C-alpha positions, -999 to 999 in steps of 0.1 A, spaced: -77 -74 -3 -90 -86 30 -81 -53 47 -76 -29 18 -106 -28 -5 -98 -12 -39 -121 18 -36 -136 18 0 -120 23 33 -134 -4 56 -110 -18 82 -80 0 66 -74 27 39 -85 18 3 -59 9 -22 -67 41 -41 -58 62 -10 -26 43 -4 -16 45 -41 -22 82 -42 -2 89 -10 27 68 -23 26 83 -58 28 118 -42 59 107 -23 75 85 -49 68 92 -86 96 69 -96 84 33 -97 115 18 -83 115 41 -52 77 35 -48 81 -3 -49 111 -4 -26 97 19 1 62 3 1 75 -33 1 101 -26 28 76 -8 50 49 -35 47 75 -62 55 82 -44 88 55 -17 95 66 11 118 48 42 128 80 63 126 85 55 89 48 56 78 36 79 51 1 75 65 0 86 101 -36 97 97 -45 61 88 -26 47 117 -45 70 140 -78 58 126 -71 21 120 -39 14 141 -6 2 127 -7 -25 101 3 -59 114 34 -77 102 21 -102 76 53 -122 71 53 -120 33 86 -126 14 101 -93 2 99 -105 -34 62 -110 -31 58 -76 -15 77 -60 -44 54 -77 -69 23 -65 -50 38 -30 -47 46 -29 -85 10 -40 -92 -4 -12 -70 19 13 -88 9 2 -123 -29 -2 -117 -54 27 -118 -80 13 -93 -105 40 -103 -110 21 -136 -123 -13 -144 -95 -38 -147 -91 -76 -148 -70 -99 -127 -93 -106 -98 
């Protein structure tokens, strides 16, 4: 949440933008979660779905999260409609 605000692009794309881009590429939850979590674990421009964001904000740094944690975060992003009020903050 430090870099990716739910609704506003500040220092990186908003979660809404990211979720939309990934849902367009991967409607299936398992594929969505696997691709996102693997990419965030080792960000590379060559495998990015968001080259426009890299051009604007630069490549996301490697954050050294465990893959299981990234899968949980990716599943949460897949399951949550960030355009609506939701709890859990």
